matplotlib code that plots the C-alpha trace (Angstrom):
import matplotlib.pyplot as plt

x = [17.9, 20.5, 19.2, 21.2, 21.3, 20.3, 22.7, 24.0, 26.9, 28.9, 32.0, 34.0, 32.0, 28.7, 30.2, 31.8, 28.1, 26.7, 29.1, 29.0, 25.0, 25.5, 28.1, 25.6, 22.8, 25.2, 26.1, 22.6, 21.6, 24.4, 22.7, 19.8, 22.0, 23.6, 20.2, 18.4, 14.6, 13.2, 9.5, 9.3, 10.4, 6.8, 4.3, 1.3, -2.2, -1.7, -5.5, -6.0, -4.9, -2.4, -2.0, 1.5, 2.5, 5.8, 8.1, 6.9, 8.6, 10.6, 12.6, 12.2, 10.4, 7.0, 5.2, 6.3, 5.2, 2.1, 1.4, 2.6, 0.1, -2.8, -2.3, -2.3, -5.1, -7.1, -6.4, -7.3, -10.3, -11.6, -10.2, -10.5, -10.3, -7.0, -3.7, -2.1, 1.8, 4.0, 7.0, 9.9, 11.9, 14.9, 14.4, 13.8, 17.2, 17.5, 14.0, 13.0, 13.3, 11.8, 8.4, 8.6, 8.4, 4.9, 3.5, 1.7, 0.6, -3.2, -2.0, -2.1, 1.5, 0.8, 3.6, 3.2, 2.6, 4.4, 7.1, 9.7, 9.1, 11.6, 15.6, 15.3, 15.2, 16.9, 17.4, 13.7, 13.1, 15.6, 13.2, 10.4, 11.7, 13.6, 9.7, 7.9, 10.5, 10.6, 6.8, 5.7, 2.6, 0.7, -1.2, 0.8, -1.3, 1.1, -0.8, -0.9, 2.2, 4.3, 6.2, 9.4, 11.9, 14.3, 15.4, 19.0, 21.2, 20.7, 16.9, 16.4, 18.3, 16.1, 13.0, 14.0, 14.6, 11.4, 9.6, 10.9, 10.4, 6.8, 5.5, 7.0, 4.5, 1.2, -0.7, 0.8, -1.6, -0.2, -1.7, -1.1, -2.2, -2.2, -2.8, 0.9, 1.7, -1.7, -0.1, 3.1, 2.2, 0.2, 3.0, 5.4, 3.4, 0.7, 0.9, -0.3, -3.5, -3.4, -5.6, -6.1, -6.8, -6.0, -3.0, -3.8, -3.2, -6.6, -8.4, -7.7, -10.0, -8.6, -11.2, -11.7, -9.1, -10.0, -7.1, -7.1, -5.6, -2.8, 0.2, 1.4, 3.8, 6.0, 6.7, 9.3, 11.5, 15.5, 16.3, 16.0, 12.4, 12.2, 11.1, 10.6, 13.6, 15.6, 15.7, 12.2, 11.6, 13.6, 11.5, 8.3, 9.8, 10.9, 7.6, 5.5, 7.7, 7.0, 3.2, 2.7, 3.7, 5.7, 6.5, 8.9, 7.9, 9.1, 7.5, 11.1, 12.8, 16.5, 15.9, 15.9, 14.8, 12.0, 9.3, 6.0, 5.1, 7.9, 6.3, 2.6, 4.2, 5.9, 2.6, 0.4, 2.9, 3.0, -1.0, -1.2, 1.1, -1.1, -3.9, -2.9, -1.9, -4.3, -2.7, 0.2, 2.5, 4.4, 5.7, 5.6, 2.6, 2.2, 2.1, -0.5, -2.3, -1.8, -3.7, -6.7, -6.8, -6.6, -8.5, -6.2, -6.1, -3.1, -1.4, 0.4, 3.4, 4.5, 7.4, 10.0, 7.6, 4.9, 3.3, 1.7, -0.2, -1.0, -2.7, -4.4, -5.9, -7.7, -8.4, -8.5, -9.4, -12.5, -11.7, -12.4, -9.3, -6.6, -5.2, -2.5, -0.1, 3.1, 6.2, 7.9, 5.0, 5.3, 2.3, 0.3, 1.3, 0.7, -2.5, -3.9, -2.8, -5.0, -8.0, -7.6, -6.8, -10.8, -11.6, -13.2, -13.2, -17.0, -17.2, -14.6, -16.1, -13.8, -12.7, -14.5, -13.1, -14.6, -15.8, -12.5, -11.0, -14.1, -11.9, -8.8, -11.2, -12.8, -9.9, -8.2, -11.5]
y = [7.7, 10.0, 13.3, 15.6, 19.5, 22.2, 25.1, 28.1, 26.8, 27.8, 27.0, 23.9, 23.2, 22.9, 20.5, 18.6, 18.3, 17.3, 14.7, 13.0, 13.0, 11.3, 8.8, 7.9, 7.3, 5.3, 2.9, 2.5, 1.8, -0.6, -2.7, -3.1, -4.4, -6.8, -7.8, -11.0, -11.5, -13.9, -14.5, -15.8, -12.5, -11.8, -14.7, -13.7, -15.0, -14.6, -14.8, -11.1, -7.9, -6.1, -2.6, -2.1, 0.6, 2.1, 3.6, 2.6, 4.1, 1.7, 4.7, 7.1, 10.3, 8.9, 11.8, 9.6, 6.3, 7.2, 8.4, 4.5, 3.4, 5.3, 4.9, 0.8, 0.7, 3.2, 0.6, -2.5, -0.8, 0.2, -2.8, -6.1, -8.1, -7.1, -7.8, -4.8, -5.3, -2.7, -2.3, -0.7, 2.4, 0.9, -2.2, -0.1, -1.3, -4.4, -5.8, -3.9, -7.2, -9.4, -6.7, -6.6, -10.9, -10.7, -7.6, -7.7, -4.2, -4.4, -3.9, -0.5, 1.2, 3.8, 6.0, 7.0, 10.8, 12.9, 16.3, 15.0, 15.5, 18.1, 18.6, 18.6, 15.3, 14.2, 10.2, 10.0, 11.8, 9.2, 6.7, 7.6, 8.3, 5.0, 3.1, 5.8, 4.7, 0.7, 0.5, 2.4, 0.6, 0.3, 3.1, 4.7, 7.2, 9.3, 10.0, 13.9, 15.5, 18.8, 19.8, 21.8, 22.6, 24.6, 27.5, 27.3, 25.4, 22.1, 22.6, 23.7, 20.6, 18.2, 19.8, 19.3, 15.6, 15.1, 16.6, 14.4, 11.2, 12.3, 13.5, 10.4, 8.2, 8.3, 6.7, 8.5, 10.6, 13.3, 14.7, 17.9, 18.4, 22.2, 24.9, 26.1, 22.3, 22.1, 25.3, 23.9, 20.5, 22.3, 24.5, 21.8, 18.6, 19.7, 16.4, 14.6, 14.2, 16.3, 15.6, 17.6, 16.2, 16.1, 14.0, 10.8, 10.4, 12.6, 9.5, 7.8, 8.4, 7.9, 7.9, 10.3, 10.3, 8.2, 9.7, 12.8, 15.7, 17.5, 19.8, 20.9, 18.8, 20.6, 18.9, 21.2, 20.9, 20.6, 20.3, 22.4, 22.9, 25.0, 28.5, 29.7, 31.6, 29.7, 32.5, 33.0, 29.2, 29.3, 32.6, 30.9, 27.3, 29.5, 31.2, 27.8, 26.1, 29.0, 28.4, 24.5, 21.2, 20.5, 17.1, 16.9, 14.8, 14.6, 13.0, 11.6, 9.0, 8.0, 4.3, 3.0, -0.7, -0.7, -3.8, -3.3, -4.1, -1.5, 1.1, 0.7, 0.5, 3.9, 5.6, 4.1, 5.8, 9.0, 9.1, 7.9, 11.1, 13.3, 11.5, 12.6, 16.5, 19.1, 21.2, 20.2, 23.1, 21.9, 23.1, 19.8, 19.1, 15.2, 17.0, 18.8, 15.9, 13.9, 16.7, 16.4, 12.7, 12.1, 15.3, 17.2, 21.1, 22.2, 25.1, 24.9, 27.0, 27.3, 25.7, 26.9, 26.3, 26.7, 23.3, 23.6, 26.4, 25.3, 22.3, 23.8, 26.6, 24.3, 21.3, 22.3, 26.1, 25.2, 23.0, 24.7, 22.7, 23.7, 27.0, 28.4, 31.0, 33.0, 31.3, 34.3, 36.0, 34.2, 36.4, 35.1, 31.6, 32.1, 33.9, 30.8, 28.6, 30.1, 30.4, 26.8, 25.9, 26.2, 23.9, 20.3, 17.2, 17.7, 20.8, 19.3, 18.6, 16.1, 16.3, 14.0, 12.9, 10.0, 12.2, 13.9, 10.6, 9.2, 10.0, 7.9, 5.0, 5.2, 5.8, 2.7, 0.9]
z = [-5.9, -7.7, -9.4, -11.1, -10.3, -12.1, -11.9, -14.1, -15.9, -19.1, -21.3, -20.4, -17.7, -19.6, -22.3, -19.4, -17.5, -21.2, -21.8, -18.2, -18.9, -22.0, -20.5, -18.1, -20.3, -22.5, -19.4, -18.9, -22.5, -22.1, -18.9, -21.6, -24.2, -21.8, -19.9, -20.8, -21.0, -18.5, -19.1, -15.6, -14.1, -13.3, -13.4, -15.8, -17.0, -20.8, -21.0, -19.7, -21.0, -19.2, -17.7, -16.8, -14.1, -15.2, -13.4, -10.3, -7.2, -5.4, -3.9, -0.6, -2.0, -0.3, -2.6, -5.6, -3.6, -2.8, -6.5, -7.6, -4.9, -5.6, -9.8, -8.9, -6.7, -9.4, -11.8, -9.4, -8.9, -12.4, -14.2, -12.4, -15.3, -16.3, -14.9, -13.4, -13.4, -11.4, -13.3, -10.8, -12.1, -10.8, -13.4, -16.6, -18.2, -16.3, -16.8, -20.1, -22.3, -19.9, -19.9, -23.6, -23.3, -21.6, -23.2, -26.3, -28.7, -27.0, -23.5, -21.9, -20.4, -18.0, -16.8, -12.9, -12.7, -10.3, -10.9, -13.0, -16.7, -17.3, -16.9, -13.0, -12.7, -15.9, -14.8, -14.6, -17.5, -19.7, -18.2, -18.9, -22.9, -22.6, -22.4, -24.7, -27.5, -26.5, -26.8, -30.1, -31.0, -27.7, -25.9, -23.4, -20.4, -18.2, -15.2, -14.0, -14.2, -13.5, -16.3, -15.7, -18.5, -17.3, -19.7, -19.7, -22.5, -20.6, -20.2, -23.8, -25.0, -22.9, -24.2, -27.4, -26.6, -25.0, -27.8, -30.3, -28.8, -27.3, -30.8, -32.7, -30.9, -32.1, -29.2, -26.1, -24.2, -21.5, -18.7, -16.5, -13.5, -12.9, -15.6, -15.8, -16.7, -19.1, -21.1, -21.5, -22.3, -25.0, -26.3, -26.4, -27.3, -29.5, -31.8, -28.4, -26.6, -23.7, -20.7, -17.5, -14.1, -10.5, -9.2, -8.8, -5.0, -4.6, -6.1, -2.6, 0.1, 4.0, 7.0, 9.1, 11.9, 15.2, 17.0, 19.5, 17.4, 18.8, 18.4, 15.0, 12.4, 10.3, 6.8, 5.2, 2.1, 2.2, -1.8, -4.4, -5.3, -1.6, -1.5, 1.9, 2.8, 5.6, 8.1, 7.3, 8.2, 11.6, 12.7, 12.0, 13.9, 17.0, 17.0, 16.6, 19.3, 21.8, 21.5, 20.2, 20.6, 17.4, 15.5, 12.0, 9.3, 6.3, 2.8, 1.7, 3.4, 2.9, 1.3, -1.8, -3.2, -0.9, -1.7, -2.0, 1.8, 2.7, 0.6, 2.3, 5.7, 5.2, 3.6, 6.5, 9.2, 7.8, 7.1, 11.1, 12.0, 9.9, 11.2, 14.9, 13.8, 15.2, 11.8, 9.3, 8.1, 4.7, 1.4, -0.1, -2.8, -1.1, 2.3, 1.4, -0.4, 2.4, 4.5, 1.8, 2.0, 5.8, 6.2, 8.3, 8.6, 6.6, 5.8, 3.0, 1.4, -2.0, -3.7, -6.2, -9.1, -7.8, -8.2, -5.0, -5.2, -8.9, -7.8, -4.5, -7.2, -9.7, -7.4, -3.4, -2.9, -1.9, 0.7, 4.6, 5.7, 3.1, 3.3, 0.6, 2.3, 0.8, 1.4, 3.1, 5.1, 8.6, 9.8, 7.4, 7.8, 11.5, 11.2, 9.1, 12.1, 14.5, 12.2, 11.6, 15.2, 15.8, 13.1, 14.5, 12.2, 12.3, 10.3, 7.6, 4.1, 2.4, -1.0, -3.9, -7.0, -8.6, -11.6, -12.3, -13.6, -15.8, -18.7, -18.0, -17.1, -20.7, -22.4, -21.2, -22.1]

ax = plt.figure().add_subplot(projection="3d")
ax.plot(x, y, z, "-o")
ax.set_aspect("equal")
plt.show()
């Protein structure tokens, strides 16, 4: 999926980038205008109320895929008499008319959680705004998010656009998954109801590993959210390779347009890889969360916008198998590995999440 880079710019270059973004949005809107409504695009039982899972991830970010999976499972479990419909982000503009044809104002629209409210992932934010505008009468619930608008010209402009659209929707509910995002939501969107909830993937519970654990799995970023210095990362890897069996596994795969079965298969693969690991070292939020739900000892390293530490401090700090470390402190990271190495599965106390999501259940009911 195409993502827009956030960089320092000025003058003519700024105008060029803003113009390019407008052109892209215009092309997407034209796709919507030229599309046709097809009531058969998703067979529905019109006697049932519907809950839509909008912006459902069908691209290769397994964190977003897991959020979509967990959100759908949560809704299916708690609302068995409703029809749960996943609406892929790739169809936001081409299938919107079809979705509106099968929905009425009593249906609930949910938007997948994640870390893309802001100007870093401009395309996803535009899709979110488009959905909010197209369902002005429906209850819309945005599942737990990290909000990150940069303090740049483009960031401030993007924030104003989001404020305008969010505040005009009287039944839009926003939710944050860490304290910094909660603070920003309350400051930027005072007209909307704000919730404070864990990442929805924490509602999943995997069984304790039946595999014999061995070695260390490294699950490290290679993008704009990376916080650990490359030289420090290389020092860490060299140290670990000399002492342990090392494997590599990322939560991002280079594939788009994944089917539901392909998404489920990829999640099963990474969860199995984690269950086979003695320890996972990761700077990805869902790398840490996958360790939580698979009950795998984890050394977590913070990312650039501190969503990893933010989620850890509020929801996970009491778990004896998850450790938060400074990004560029190799000594602290290796010391934490030594501490967790002797932790047996029998001593791992899993995360309990059921009561944390009661407010969501009640709002949808």
